[in-house]
SEPARO-699288 format. One record per residue (C-alpha): x, y, z. Coordinates in steps of 0.1 Angstrom, whole numbers, padded with zeros to 4 digits, always signed. Layout:
BEGIN
XYZ...
END
This chain:
BEGIN
+2067+0708+1006+2034+0715+0982+2008+0710+1012+2028+0730+1033+2026+0758+1012+1989+0753+1003+1984+0755+1042+2001+0787+1046+1982+0801+1015+1950+0793+1033+1960+0807+1066+1971+0837+1050+1938+0844+1028+1917+0835+1060+1937+0862+1079+1929+0889+1055+1894+0878+1055+1891+0886+1088+1914+0922+1085+1888+0930+1059+1859+0922+1081+1870+0940+1109+1882+0970+1089+1849+0970+1073+1830+0969+1108+1854+0997+1120+1844+1019+1091+1808+1014+1095+1810+1022+1129+1824+1054+1124+1803+1063+1098+1774+1055+1122+1792+1079+1146+1801+1107+1122+1756+1106+1110+1749+1110+1145+1770+1134+1152+1761+1151+1123+1721+1146+1130+1730+1160+1168+1744+1192+1151+1715+1194+1130+1692+1191+1156+1708+1220+1174+1713+1246+1145+1676+1239+1136+1666+1248+1174+1689+1277+1174+1674+1289+1142+1638+1283+1157+1644+1303+1188+1659+1332+1166+1630+1336+1145+1607+1337+1175+1628+1357+1192+1627+1382+1160+1590+1380+1156+1588+1385+1190+1609+1418+1189+1589+1428+1154+1556+1424+1172+1562+1448+1200+1575+1475+1178+1546+1473+1158+1521+1473+1184+1534+1508+1193+1533+1522+1152+1503+1546+1149+1481+1540+1114+1495+1551+1085+1476+1565+1052+1488+1541+1026+1496+1553+0989+1473+1541+0960+1477+1533+0921+1452+1521+0901+1474+1504+0872+1458+1497+0838+1473+1469+0817+1494+1481+0784+1475+1476+0756+1479+1481+0715+1469+1512+0702+1432+1512+0686+1412+1539+0673+1385+1546+0682+1401+1544+0718+1386+1512+0738+1359+1521+0766+1374+1516+0801+1356+1484+0808+1376+1469+0779+1408+1472+0792+1409+1450+0821+1424+1432+0845+1431+1458+0869+1448+1459+0900+1451+1482+0930+1483+1494+0945+1483+1502+0980+1522+1512+0994+1534+1523+1029+1501+1515+1055+1497+1501+1086+1480+1484+1103+1481+1447+1082+1443+1436+1087+1423+1461+1066+1399+1460+1040+1402+1477+1004+1375+1484+0986+1374+1482+0945+1347+1503+0929+1342+1486+0898+1310+1488+0872+1287+1466+0894+1292+1483+0924+1319+1484+0956+1339+1448+0959+1358+1440+0993+1390+1431+0994+1407+1418+1032+1446+1431+1031+1457+1401+1052+1481+1389+1031+1500+1421+1031+1535+1422+1027+1558+1436+1055+1589+1459+1043+1615+1452+1072+1627+1489+1060+1600+1512+1065+1578+1487+1090+1545+1493+1064+1528+1466+1045+1524+1465+1007+1491+1451+0992+1479+1442+0958+1439+1440+0946+1430+1425+0917+1396+1426+0897+1385+1411+0864+1365+1442+0858+1377+1478+0854+1384+1492+0887+1373+1528+0883+1388+1536+0915+1398+1518+0951+1397+1531+0989+1419+1520+1017+1423+1531+1051+1408+1572+1041+1427+1574+1011+1415+1570+0976+1429+1571+0943+1410+1571+0908+1417+1554+0873+1430+1576+0850+1423+1553+0820+1385+1563+0824+1389+1593+0804+1408+1579+0774+1403+1605+0748+1421+1630+0768+1447+1609+0784+1454+1578+0762+1449+1593+0728+1456+1632+0732+1471+1635+0698+1441+1620+0680+1416+1641+0699+1434+1670+0687+1434+1659+0652+1398+1650+0652+1390+1691+0663+1415+1704+0632+1402+1684+0605+1366+1694+0617+1379+1731+0614+1393+1726+0579+1361+1709+0569+1339+1742+0579+1366+1761+0563+1362+1744+0530+1322+1747+0537+1323+1783+0543+1348+1791+0510+1324+1768+0490+1292+1789+0498+1314+1822+0490+1325+1811+0459+1291+1798+0443+1274+1833+0460+1302+1853+0439+1291+1835+0411+1255+1844+0413+1259+1874+0416+1288+1877+0384+1261+1859+0363+1232+1882+0373+1254+1911+0364+1260+1900+0333+1225+1894+0324+1213+1928+0340
END
């Protein structure tokens, strides 16, 4: 009786192992099939996106080919510095940038006029605005940019006139102090002259 039960148990375990093996094999097969399908779908999506990008670039190039030259708007930007007195010279305020907006075509030469002479910067890395169909570019310099030029447009650095543009209040203060000192000197001379005349009158 015990032998019969043992033999049945062994057969059951063997059958269970086979069933598990079959289930595992089926699951692995399904996983491989699913992975292959996913890879195929991803390949198709990648191909579709690539074709759409090429089509967009082609249309954009065709549109840009017929666009006339556009003169940029230039701005020389100086970094903010803590207020000092006397004011710092222009060459001590760098580094600075020249910002060019709304220009076309892309590959042009920007001229940065610095103390050592003009520096040429290529605008091939300009960023395209999809809204205006024009380009934006920033030219950097470790030296102070006194002015910059691009496509016939130019812009001067307003920070060069530090006394009038950056510190107008201190310029007025200096003027008022100078006037006050002049009035004091004049008053002192008048008082001394009157004192001398008074003493002379008493002696005579």
